[in-house]
C-alpha positions in Angstrom: 125.5 87.2 143.6 125.3 91.3 143.4 125.3 92.8 140.2 128.7 94.9 140.3 129.2 98.6 138.1 132.6 99.4 136.5 133.6 102.9 136.3 136.5 104.1 134.1 137.6 107.9 133.9 139.6 106.9 130.4 143.0 107.8 131.7 141.6 110.9 133.9 139.5 112.5 131.2 136.3 112.4 132.7 134.9 111.9 136.2 132.1 109.5 136.7 130.5 109.5 140.3 129.9 106.0 141.7 127.9 107.7 144.9 125.8 109.3 141.7 125.7 106.3 139.7 125.2 103.2 142.3 122.0 104.5 143.3 120.7 105.0 140.1 121.2 101.8 138.8 121.0 99.5 141.7 124.4 98.1 141.1 127.1 98.0 143.6 130.2 100.4 142.8 133.6 100.0 143.9 135.7 103.0 142.9 136.5 104.1 139.5 139.1 102.7 137.6 141.7 104.2 135.4 142.8 102.1 132.4 140.2 99.7 132.6 141.4 98.2 129.5 144.9 98.1 129.5 147.1 99.0 132.9 144.3 98.2 135.1 142.7 95.2 133.4 143.5 92.6 135.7 141.6 94.3 137.8 138.7 94.2 135.1 139.2 90.5 134.7 138.8 89.9 138.4 135.7 91.9 138.9 134.3 90.0 135.7 135.6 86.3 137.2 133.7 87.3 140.5 130.4 87.4 138.7 128.0 89.3 136.4 128.9 93.3 135.8 128.4 96.3 133.8 130.8 98.5 132.2 130.5 102.1 131.8 132.6 101.8 128.7 131.0 101.7 124.8 134.1 101.8 123.0 136.0 98.7 124.2 133.1 96.6 124.4 134.4 94.1 121.8 137.4 94.1 124.3 135.6 93.4 127.4 134.2 90.5 125.1 136.7 88.7 124.4 138.3 89.3 128.0 135.3 87.6 128.9 135.6 84.5 126.4 138.8 84.4 127.7 137.6 83.9 131.2 134.9 81.7 130.5 132.2 84.1 131.7 128.9 85.9 130.0 129.9 88.9 127.8 129.3 92.0 129.9 126.8 94.4 129.3 128.6 98.0 128.0 127.0 101.4 127.4 128.7 105.0 127.1 129.1 107.6 129.6 132.0 109.3 128.2 131.0 110.3 124.4 127.6 111.4 125.5 127.9 113.1 129.4 131.6 112.8 130.7 133.6 114.6 127.3 131.8 118.1 127.6 132.4 121.6 128.2 129.4 121.0 131.0 130.7 117.9 132.5 130.5 118.9 136.0 127.0 119.7 136.0 126.3 116.0 134.0 125.9 113.8 137.2 121.8 114.0 136.7 122.5 113.1 133.1 124.6 110.5 133.8 121.9 108.9 136.2 119.5 108.8 133.7 122.2 107.0 130.9 122.8 104.3 133.4 119.3 103.8 134.7 118.4 103.6 131.0 120.8 101.5 129.9 120.0 98.3 132.5 116.5 98.4 131.1 115.5 95.1 129.8 115.0 94.8 125.8 113.0 91.7 124.6 115.1 89.7 122.4 114.8 90.2 118.7 112.9 88.4 116.1 114.9 87.0 113.4 114.5 84.8 110.2 117.0 82.8 108.3 118.3 83.9 105.1 120.6 81.4 103.0 122.7 82.4 100.4 124.6 79.7 98.3 127.0 82.4 96.7 125.4 82.6 93.1 126.6 85.7 91.8 125.6 87.6 88.9 127.8 90.6 87.3 126.5 93.5 85.6 128.5 95.7 83.5 131.0 96.7 80.4 133.3 93.9 80.0 136.6 95.0 81.0 135.3 95.9 84.9 132.7 92.8 85.0 135.2 90.5 83.8 137.7 91.7 86.2 135.5 91.5 89.1 134.5 87.9 88.0 138.2 86.7 87.6 138.8 87.8 91.7 135.3 86.2 92.9 135.5 83.1 90.7 137.2 81.2 93.5 134.6 82.5 96.5 131.5 82.5 94.4 129.6 80.8 91.6 129.8 83.8 88.9 127.8 84.3 86.0 128.8 88.3 84.3 125.6 89.5 82.0 127.0 91.5 79.2 125.3 93.7 76.9 127.7 93.6 73.8 129.5 90.2 74.3 132.6 91.5 71.8 134.9 91.7 74.6 134.4 88.1 76.2 136.8 85.0 75.2 136.9 81.3 75.8 138.8 80.3 79.0 137.3 81.7 81.7 136.3 79.7 85.1 133.1 81.3 85.2 130.0 81.8 82.8 129.7 84.3 80.5 125.9 85.3 79.2 125.0 88.0 76.9 121.4 90.1 77.0 119.4 92.7 78.1 118.4 92.6 81.4 114.5 93.0 82.3 113.1 93.1 85.5 114.7 92.2 89.0 113.0 90.8 92.0 114.0 90.0 95.4 116.7 89.9 97.7 119.9 88.5 99.3 119.6 84.6 98.6 116.7 84.8 96.2 117.0 87.3 93.6 114.8 86.8 90.4 115.8 88.1 87.1 114.7 88.2 83.5 116.9 89.0 80.4 115.8 89.6 77.0 118.3 88.8 73.9 119.6 86.4 76.1 122.7 84.4 74.3 124.8 81.8 76.0 128.6 81.0 74.9 129.2 77.8 72.7 132.0 76.4 74.5 134.0 74.8 71.9 135.5 76.0 68.7 138.5 78.1 67.6 138.9 81.5 67.6 136.1 83.8 68.6 133.8 82.4 70.3 130.2 81.3 69.0 127.0 82.3 70.8 123.8 80.6 70.8 120.4 82.2 68.8 119.1 85.3 71.1 115.8 84.5 72.9 113.6 86.7 75.1 111.9 86.3 78.3 114.9 83.9 79.7 114.8 84.1 83.7 117.5 82.9 86.4 118.0 83.1 89.7 121.0 84.4 91.9 122.0 85.2 95.6 123.9 88.3 94.9 123.9 90.8 92.2 126.9 92.7 91.8 125.9 96.2 89.2 128.8 97.6 88.0 127.0 99.2 85.2 127.1 103.0 86.4 123.2 103.0 85.1 120.2 104.0 87.6 120.2 101.4 90.6 117.8 98.4 90.0 115.9 99.2 93.0 114.6 101.9 94.8 116.5 102.3 98.0 119.1 100.5 96.9 121.7 101.3 100.0 118.6 98.8 101.9 118.4 96.2 99.4 120.1 93.1 100.8 122.4 91.2 98.2 122.6 94.1 95.9 125.8 95.8 95.7 126.4 98.7 93.3 129.6 100.7 92.3 130.2 103.1 89.5 133.0 101.2 86.9 135.2 104.1 87.1 136.1 104.3 90.9 138.4 101.2 91.2 138.1 101.9 94.9 134.4 101.8 95.1 134.5 98.4 92.8 136.8 96.8 95.5 134.9 96.9 97.9 131.8 95.8 96.0 133.6 93.0 95.5 135.4 92.4 98.7 131.6 92.8 100.2 130.4 90.2 97.9 132.9 87.7 98.3 131.2 88.1 102.3 127.9 86.9 101.3 127.6 83.4 101.6 126.3 81.0 104.3 123.1 82.0 106.7 122.5 85.1 108.0 119.9 86.4 110.3 117.6 88.9 109.6 115.6 91.2 111.9 111.9 90.9 111.6 111.6 94.9 112.3 107.7 95.2 112.0 104.6 93.2 112.8 101.5 93.2 111.1 97.8 92.9 112.5 95.7 92.3 109.2 92.6 92.4 111.5 93.6 96.1 112.1 94.3 97.0 108.8 92.2 100.1 107.1 93.7 99.4 103.7 90.4 98.6 101.9 87.0 96.9 102.1 84.8 95.1 99.8 87.0 96.7 97.0 86.7 100.1 98.0 90.3 101.6 98.6 91.0 103.5 101.9 94.5 104.1 103.9 97.4 103.8 101.7 99.9 105.6 104.1 102.3 102.6 104.4 102.3 101.9 100.7 103.2 105.2 99.7 105.9 105.9 102.0 107.8 102.7 102.1 111.3 103.2 100.4 112.0 99.7 99.5 108.5 98.5 98.4 108.5 95.7 100.9 104.7 96.7 101.4 102.0 95.7 98.5 98.3 95.4 98.9 96.8 92.1 99.9 93.1 92.8 99.5 91.6 94.2 102.7 94.8 94.9 104.3 98.4 95.1 103.2 101.2 92.5 103.2 104.9 92.9 104.2 107.8 91.1 102.6 110.1 90.4 105.8 112.9 90.1 103.3 112.8 93.2 101.5 111.6 95.5 104.4 114.9 97.4 105.6 113.6 98.4 109.2 113.5 102.0 108.3 110.0 102.2 110.9 108.0 104.7 108.4 105.2 102.3 107.9 104.9 102.3 111.8 104.9 105.8 112.5 102.1 106.6 109.8 99.8 103.6 110.4 96.7 105.2 112.0 95.3 101.8 113.5 98.2 100.2 114.9 98.4 97.0 112.3 101.4 97.7 111.3 104.0 98.4 115.0 107.9 98.5 115.0 109.0 95.4 116.9 112.7 95.7 116.9 112.1 96.6 119.8 108.4 97.1 120.1 107.1 100.5 120.8 106.3 100.1 124.9 110.5 99.5 124.9 110.6 103.1 123.9 108.0 104.4 126.1 109.7 102.8 129.0 112.8 104.2 128.1 111.7 107.5 127.8 110.5 107.8 131.3 113.2 106.3 133.0 115.4 109.1 131.3 113.4 111.8 132.6 112.5 110.6 135.9 115.9 109.5 136.9 117.0 112.6 135.9 114.7 114.9 137.6 115.2 112.3 140.6 119.0 113.4 140.9 118.2 117.0 140.5 118.4 117.7 137.0 116.0 120.5 135.4 115.0 121.4 131.5 116.1 118.1 130.0 115.8 118.2 126.3 116.0 114.6 124.1 118.2 114.2 121.8 117.3 111.4 119.4 119.9 109.9 116.8 120.1 106.7 114.9 122.9 104.2 115.8 125.7 104.9 113.1 125.8 108.4 112.0 124.4 110.3 115.3 126.3 107.9 117.4 129.6 109.0 115.5 128.5 112.9 115.6 128.4 112.4 119.0 131.3 110.7 119.4 133.5 113.4 117.4 131.7 116.2 119.4 133.2 114.8 122.5 136.1 113.7 121.3 137.1 117.2 119.3 134.5 119.7 120.2 132.5 120.8 123.3 130.6 117.8 123.4 126.7 117.5 124.4 125.4 120.0 126.8 124.7 119.0 130.5 120.3 119.1 129.8 120.8 117.4 126.5 120.0 113.4 126.8 120.9 111.5 123.9 118.3 108.6 122.7 120.0 105.8 120.5 117.4 104.2 118.1 117.6 101.9 115.4 114.6 103.7 113.2 114.6 107.5 112.9 111.6 107.2 111.0 109.6 105.2 113.4 110.0 107.6 115.7 106.6 109.2 115.4 104.2 111.9 116.8 103.3 109.9 119.6 107.1 109.0 120.8 107.6 112.9 120.5 104.8 113.9 122.1 105.4 110.9 125.1 109.0 112.3 125.6 107.4 116.1 125.8 104.6 114.4 128.6 107.5 112.6 130.4 109.0 115.7 131.1 111.5 116.5 128.4 111.2 120.8 127.5 112.1 119.5 123.8 112.6 117.2 121.6 115.7 117.6 118.7 115.7 115.0 116.0 119.5 114.4 114.3 119.0 112.6 110.9 121.3 110.4 108.7 122.2 111.9 105.7 119.7 109.1 104.2 117.2 109.1 106.4 113.4 109.8 105.3 113.0 113.5 106.3 109.4 113.9 104.6 108.1 111.5 107.3 110.3 112.7 110.2 108.8 116.3 109.2 104.8 114.9 108.7 105.4 113.6 112.2 107.1 116.7 113.7 104.2 119.2 112.6 101.4 116.3 113.7 103.0 116.2 117.8 103.8 120.5 117.6 100.1 120.6 116.7 99.0 118.2 119.2 101.3 119.6 121.9 100.5 123.2 121.2 104.3 124.6 120.4 107.4 123.9 118.4 109.1 121.9 121.3 110.2 119.5 118.4 112.5 120.1 116.3 114.9 118.9 113.3 118.8 119.3 113.7 119.7 118.9 110.4 123.4 119.6 110.8 126.5 118.5 108.7 129.3 118.5 111.4 129.8 118.1 114.9 130.6 121.4 115.7 127.6 122.8 113.7 125.9 120.0 116.1 127.4 121.5 119.0 126.5 125.2 117.8 123.1 124.0 117.8 122.6 122.8 121.3 124.5 125.3 123.4 121.8 127.8 122.9 119.2 128.6 125.4 117.2 126.1 126.7 113.3 125.9 126.7 111.5 127.0 129.9 110.9 123.8 132.4 107.8 121.8 131.3 104.8 123.9 133.6 103.0 120.4 134.1 103.4 117.1 136.1 105.2 114.2 134.2 103.0 111.5 133.4 103.5 108.0 132.5 103.6 106.8 129.0 101.0 103.2 129.1 98.8 101.9 126.2 99.2 102.3 122.3 100.7 104.9 120.1 97.4 106.4 119.7 96.3 106.2 123.5 99.8 108.0 124.5 99.3 110.2 121.8 95.8 111.5 123.4 97.1 111.6 127.0 99.9 113.6 125.6 97.8 116.1 124.1 95.5 116.4 127.2 98.6 116.7 129.1 100.2 119.6 127.3 97.4 121.0 126.2 94.7 120.8 129.0 92.3 123.5 128.4 92.6 123.2 124.6 89.0 121.2 124.0 89.4 120.5 119.7 92.6 120.9 118.2 93.1 121.7 114.6 95.7 119.4 112.9 97.5 118.8 109.3 96.2 117.3 107.0 96.4 113.4 106.4 96.4 113.2 110.3 95.2 109.8 111.7 92.7 111.6 114.1 89.7 113.7 113.0 85.7 114.1 112.5 83.2 112.5 110.0 81.3 115.4 108.3 78.0 114.7 107.0 75.9 116.6 104.4 72.4 115.7 105.9 70.6 116.8 102.9 72.4 114.6 100.6 72.9 112.1 102.9 70.3 108.5 102.8 71.1 106.7 105.7 72.0 103.6 103.6 74.6 102.9 105.9 77.4 101.7 103.5 79.8 103.8 105.5 78.7 101.6 108.9 78.9 98.4 107.4 82.5 99.0 105.9 84.2 101.2 108.5 87.3 99.5 109.4 87.4 101.0 113.0 83.9 101.0 114.2 83.7 104.7 114.2 80.6 104.9 112.3 77.6 102.8 113.4 74.1 102.5 113.2 70.6 102.3 115.3 68.8 99.1 115.4 65.6 101.1 116.6 65.6 104.4 114.8 67.2 105.4 111.3 70.6 107.1 112.8 74.0 107.6 111.6 76.2 107.6 114.8 79.9 108.4 115.2 82.8 108.2 117.9 85.3 110.3 117.1 88.2 108.6 119.1 88.0 105.6 117.2 88.0 106.9 113.7 91.2 106.6 111.8 90.9 109.3 109.2 91.5 106.4 106.3 88.8 108.1 104.0 87.1 104.8 103.4 83.6 106.2 104.5 84.0 109.0 101.8 85.1 106.4 99.1 81.9 104.3 99.5 79.2 106.8 100.1 76.8 106.6 97.0 75.7 110.2 97.4 79.3 111.6 98.1 77.8 113.0 101.5 81.2 112.4 103.5 83.5 114.8 104.3 86.7 114.7 106.6 88.2 117.0 109.2 91.8 116.1 110.6 91.5 117.5 114.4 91.9 116.0 117.8 89.0 116.1 120.3 90.9 116.1 123.8 87.5 116.1 125.7 85.3 113.2 126.8 83.0 113.5 124.1 85.5 112.0 121.8 84.6 108.7 123.3 80.6 108.7 123.1 78.7 108.2 120.1 76.7 111.2 118.7 74.3 111.3 115.9 75.8 112.7 112.9 72.4 112.2 110.8 68.4 110.8 111.8 65.2 111.1 109.4 61.9 109.6 110.6 61.2 106.2 110.0 58.4 105.0 107.7 55.6 103.2 108.5 54.6 100.0 106.3 51.0 101.0 104.5 50.0 97.2 105.2 50.9 96.7 109.2 52.3 99.9 110.4 55.9 98.5 111.1 58.7 101.2 111.0 61.2 100.2 108.1 63.7 102.4 106.3 63.2 106.2 106.2 60.6 108.7 104.8 63.0 110.5 102.4 64.5 107.1 101.1 61.0 105.4 100.6 59.1 108.7 98.7 62.4 109.2 96.8 62.4 105.8 95.4 58.6 105.9 94.7 59.4 109.1 93.0 61.4 107.4 90.4 60.0 104.4 89.6 55.7 104.4 90.6 54.7 105.0 87.2 58.3 105.1 85.4 59.2 101.3 85.7 57.4 98.7 83.9 57.3 96.8 87.2 55.7 99.8 89.0 53.2 100.4 86.7 50.1 99.8 88.3 49.2 101.5 91.6 49.1 97.9 93.1 52.7 96.9 92.6 53.7 100.6 93.3 52.1 99.9 96.7 54.5 97.3 97.5 57.5 99.8 97.9 55.9 101.4 100.8 55.6 97.9 102.5 57.8 96.1 105.0 59.2 93.0 103.5 56.6 90.2 105.3 53.6 92.4 103.8 55.3 92.6 100.1 56.0 88.7 100.2 52.2 88.2 101.2 51.2 90.8 98.9 53.3 89.2 96.1 52.2 86.2 96.5 48.3 86.9 96.5 48.5 89.4 93.6 47.2 88.5 90.2 50.5 87.8 88.6 52.4 85.9 91.6 55.9 85.4 90.6 55.9 82.6 93.0 53.1 80.4 91.4 53.4 77.9 89.0 51.4 75.3 87.0 49.9 72.0 88.2 52.2 69.4 89.9 52.7 66.5 88.1 51.0 63.1 89.0 53.5 61.0 90.8 54.4 58.0 89.1 54.0 54.4 90.9 55.4 51.1 90.4 51.8 49.9 88.7 52.8 52.8 86.5 55.8 51.3 85.5 54.6 47.7 85.6 52.2 48.9 83.1 54.2 49.7 80.0 56.7 46.9 80.3 56.3 44.8 77.4 56.4 41.8 79.3 53.8 42.4 81.9 
């Protein structure tokens, strides 16, 4: 049965064109409804009952889902045309934009990977006695409540929840698995008359709980506390905020599904090798502390990860990749938006990247009460703004967008976005990526209704491959004659510079290079380098004993980046006995200079000469030397049965 597209002009407030949207989506479109969720709901229900439908209305998505449940059919897919294109001062020119948005909405999205989080409802409440005890009384019938008081003076007998006293120590974990350490811990003694008695204080008490309600007014217990599931915080002097926190705590029991936001491929991680530090970008930027060092690679706690995406943007090797949805889905969305817009006659498209909460609300308010979005501005909603890194920005420009604008939310990680923007502009050779840090919908409209940048002068490309591959492809597309482009400090692309006077070709850097960018030559003493593979992780510079290595952030867009070149080579040394080549001449001469005659093991000429021998000849020389370290005394006589019996008394 043919899938159908249901269009609605929302009481005549905008004009979606079925002749444009039908071909753009490949769906059958039978006219335009005026009130699909109201007076014409019977028509909507009939179309839903006849088969699979897609409804161009996001505002009433929950209503249509409930209607599908009544009809016993699958809930329809819903997407927004009205706020993003229909309600606009340039709605008359928004046909290509509507087609692009409709085509993008129908792209398949991989199912989200999740993990179960179980909360039994044990809640620890922190705060002054008056506020904490009142909150505990409200929650006692729903949760298993324990109140931790700094001063037990305000506590009395008779509460139907536990009251303890102490100083809060370390706190770890997340919803369903908090671990708390307390010092000077005291428990109320249930019996007795008058003021309650308390046990003797002790340090190092530990407990576990599912929820923490922090009403102390002190600094948060966790960094990026608003992203820590199960941790609720409110100022004790703000009753409405306390009430909201209490209500939220009461809903945190049961089994929840937490998305697995990122995927980690440990073998690709360039965090360290052999105990030597290298890349720590993800560790430095993670706002929740979900990423920790685990030897040669990092580890990610999926329970603490809040899915900001910053680590995936900054990871130079691709070991960490955003997976909700995967980056390939983002590239596909960008290409679909740009290609469909051009196919329907649109020119000069600009991309507006926003999140699914603050940005969506800003666009909705701008459409309802302001000028709406211009016809050339195509919005792209993402779950993690910080995860939209330089590769995605460059992919958008290479697809045909003339500019990329990032609309941050109040709590968005701006430092990460600013760094990725600078890198994208450097690779793209312009200032096409900008940050729209505006405070209200009117300011957003004012920023968007400006003269558009000139149309792209390159043929659009299809972004396929890894983030590094797409970034390089986009750079070559945007700057075809650039050659080598200098990049900001900390860029994940660049060259290795070697001080040939200091380098001894020990090849420690080669053995530890996590990406294989540095290599050697089995036949000659050479240090070779392939720039395309270099992650600029810094491990080679950290491990070099002569400190002969420096890094240069840059992007070589020529084919030379894919070939190995010799950074340093020396004349090999010939064994003084057999003439076979081993090591380098400068290294052997340097060792001779330092050890011959200066060390007791090489005090004689014969011993020092062994330094100039290959492995085989050195062993032979040692074995046949006067002081052979492998020689020993005469072997003991083999003991036989006769020897044993001759010493027995009964024989």
